[in-house]
N, C-alpha and C positions, 0 to 999 in steps of 0.2 A: 464202493469205492468213494461216495459222497460224504459219509461219515469218515472214513478217513482223511479226506481232505479237509473237512471241518476240524478234526483234530490237530492235523497238521498246520495248517493256518494257524489256529489257536495258538499252538505251542511258538510258531514263529512271532505272531504278536507279541505273545508275553516277554518272550526272550529278548525280542528287538528294544520294546518299550522299556524293560526294567534296564536293559544297558543304556539307552539313551537318558533315561533319568538320573542314573549314577552318575554318569557323566556329567549332567546338567547341574547337579547338585555341587558336586566337587569344584566345578567350573564358577559357578556362582560365588562360593566361598573365596575363593583366590581373587575374584573382581572386586568383592567386598571389601577386603584387607587393602587392594590397591586403591580403590578409591577411598576408601576411610584415611589413609597416609596422606592423599591427595588432597582432599579436603581440610585436613589439618592444616597443610601448607598453606592453602589458599586463605584461610580465615586469618592464618597469622599475617599475611601479605596485608589483608584489607586492615587489619589492625594497626598495622605500620603506617599505611595511608591516612586513616582517620588520626593517628597522633601527629602526622606531618600536615595535616590541614589540606591534605587533597582529597576532598571529600566528593568531588565529581568522579575521580577516577574509582573511589570506593563504591559510589552508587551503582556503576557500571558492572563492576566485577563481583558484586553482591548477587546478580541476577545468575551469573554462572556457579556460585556457591549454591544456590537455591536448586538448579536444575541437576547438580551433584547430588545433593541431598536427596532429591525425590528419586532419582535412579537407584540410589542405594537402599531406601526404603523399598521400593519397588522389587528390587532384588531380594531383599528379607522375605516379603511376602510369599515370592514365586518359591524360594528354597524350602517355605515350609509346604507350599501345597505340591511340590514335587515329591516331598518325601510321603505327603498323603498319600499320592496316588501310587507311588512304589509300597505302599504298606497293604493297598488294596487290589495290587495288580491280579490277584487270583479273582478277585471279583468281576473286573473287567475281561477277564479271559473267558468266564463261563457265562456272561448275560450278552445278549445281542445289542439291547437298547445301553444307553448311560446311566448309571446308577443315579438316584437322587441326591445322595449324599457325597456323590463325586463331580456334580455338575459344575457347580461354582469354581472348583479347583482345575478342571479340564477346560470350562471354558475359559478362564483366565490364563491359561498356559497358551490355548491357541490365539487368545488376543495378543499376548505379548510375544509371541514367537516372532513376528516381522517387525517389530518395532524394539526388539533387542537383538541386535546384529552381532553384538560381543559373544553371544551363547547361540551358537549354530545347532547345538543339541534340540532346542526348542522346536526348532523347525523340523528337526527328524521325528520328533513326537508327534508335531501336528500333521506331518503327511501319515502316519500310522493312524491316528486318529482319524484322518479323512477317508482312509482306506475302510475303517471298521465300521463308521458311523455315518458315512457318506458327505457329499461336499454342502448339501444345504444345511446339514446341522454344523457344520465347519464354518461359512458363510454368515449364520446367524451369529455366531459367538464374534468374528472378525468384523463386521458390520455394526454391532451394538443395535439389534434388531430388539424388539421387546422381547422380554421374556427370554435374552440371551444367556444370564445369568453370570455374566462378569463382575467380578468384585470391584466395587466403586473408588475403594483406594487405589488400586492398581490403574483405574482410567485416570484418575486424578493425578498420579504420580507420574505416568507416561504422557500427560498431555504436554503439547508442545507451544501452549499459550504462554505469553508473557506472564512474568508474577506481578501482583498487584502492588501500589505503592504500599500500603499497610504491610504487607508481607516483607517488603525489601527494609521497611523503617523498622520492623520487628526483628530481623535477623542481623541488622546493623548494631541494635541495642544490645542483643545478645553478645555478638562478637566483641563490643566495646566493653560490656561488663565480664566476658570469660576474661580479658586481657588486663582487668583493672585500670582502664581509661575513663578519666575524666572528660567525657567528650559532649559538647554541647551540641544538640541534635536540632535545635532551632531554626537553622537555616537550613538543614536536609529535608525536615518537615514541610518548610515554606516552599522549597522546591517540588519536591513530590507531591504537593498539593495543588501545584497549579494545574489549569484547565489548558494545555496548549491549544492553539485555534488551528482550524485546518485552512490551510490556506490554499487548498487545490481550486476552490471558488472564489479564491479574492479575499484580501483581507476586509473585513466589515469594519473595522477601524478609519481604514482609509476611506471606504466608501463615506460613512458618516461624516468624516470631518469634511469632505467635499460638499456635499451637502448641505452642511452647516454653514461652510465658507462662502456658496453660492446664494444662501437663503436672504442674508444683509443687502446683498446687491440688487437681486430681484425686487426687493420690496422697496428699497432707496430709489428706483429708478423712476418714480412716480411722485416722488414727493419732494419739499425741499428746494424748489426750482425759483430762480428768478431773474432779473434783468441787470446788465451793466450799463454803463454810461453809452456804449453804442448799441445798444438794443438786442446785444447777442443774449442767448439762455444761458446761465450758468447753473452749476451745482452747487448750492448752499451748505452740504453736508461737508464738503473737503474745507477744511481748516483754513488753509491759504483764500481760498476763494471768500469765506465769511468775512475775514479780516479786511480783505480789500474792499467788497462791499460796505461794510460799517465805516471804514476810514474815507473814503471818496464817494460813496453814493448817498443821496438823500434816502429817508425811510421809504418814501412813496415809490423807490425802484423795486423794494423787496416784497415778497409775499402779495402783490398788488395784481396778479395773473389767477386766472381761475385755473385749477390743474385739470378739468376736463378740457379747456382748451388746449392746454399743453400735451395731453393724451393724444386729444385729435390730430393735432399738427404731427407730432410724433409718427402717429399711425399711418399719416399721407406719407410721409418721408419715407418711412419702411415700405410702404406699398411701391413706391415708387423705385426705390432701390432694389426690391425683388424684381419689380419687371425689367430694370436695367440687365439684373444678373441673368434672367431668364433670356433675353435678347442675346445677351454675350455668349451664354452657353450653346444656344441655337448656332451662332457665327460660327462658334469652336466646333460644333458638330459637324456642319455643312463643309467646311475646311478640312476637317479629316477625311469626310466622305469622298472630296476632291482629289485627296493625297491618295487614298486608298484604290479609286477607280486609274488615277494615273499608272500607279503601281502594278496593277492587272494589266493595263495595256502595255505597258514595258515589258511585263512576263510573256505576255501573248507573242510580242514580237520577236523575243529571245528564243520562243518555242520554234516558233515558224525558221527562224535562222538555223536553229540548230538540226531542225528536219531537212533543211535545202542543203546543208553542209553534208549530213549522212548519205543522202542521196547522191550528191556529187562524189563521195569516196567510194560509195557501192559501185558507180558508174565507172570509175576508174580502175576499180579493184576487177572487174568483170573484163574490162580490155586488156588488162595485162595477163588474165587467165587466157584469153582468146589467142594473144600474141605467144605464149609460152607453148600453148597447144599447137599452132601452126608451126611455129620454128621445130 
């Protein structure tokens, strides 16, 4: 009975796999013709955009063209693999393990099945191969594990990563040459060659400009100081103050004070201001605490009043119940 079951299962696998392979091949050919016409139309539109000077739109549309070209190329390889497996279907039926010469074709079909939704027959083939060779064999090809045997071109063409700038520029030049356009690609090359800054962590240029703008102010705060007629300290780096000192003050009033003395006086003033600020903050914090305490006290009073009202209502309600029962 076991031998009959094996022969029966072998015949079922061979017939189902053969039918799915034939349907997949015919479907791939139809899709290739459809995508070929769509690609031709898309390339013509991009040529019109380049001719009209709308290069920004052309740079976006060319990514769709590259994606369609990759899928078309993947379908072409898959068609060859399906035909190759179909021709060796008798070998698949007779052997329990996957033949070495068919491993690349079978692994590529398993890998492409969930990524080519337009060809549902590939999923049927994958399910049949899972029944025959086991889930571990199928998972090795689906997850691209070491020695999976999947075709490298299939992996690249079915990848979802964005095309590189060099590839986009190459395809744009090919489209312009195909439609005999005298297109100057210098602006597109400059735009595609830009390295866009990652603004998730903030703009580096803004931070740099802020540091540079603050550096002279910090540096000049300890230099170029002098006295005016009333004995006040003035900043000589400002143009207006310098002109006034030169016009009205004698030379002895300028740069006649030691910079160290000014720094000490400024430090003392800053220390005094810091103490004042701390005192003011302590007063503000104590005021906030007093307000919080008053709010808590009022809330407690409101709670006591609410409880008294509830007890009064309960007492009246109980008396009403007694009157009703007595009546």
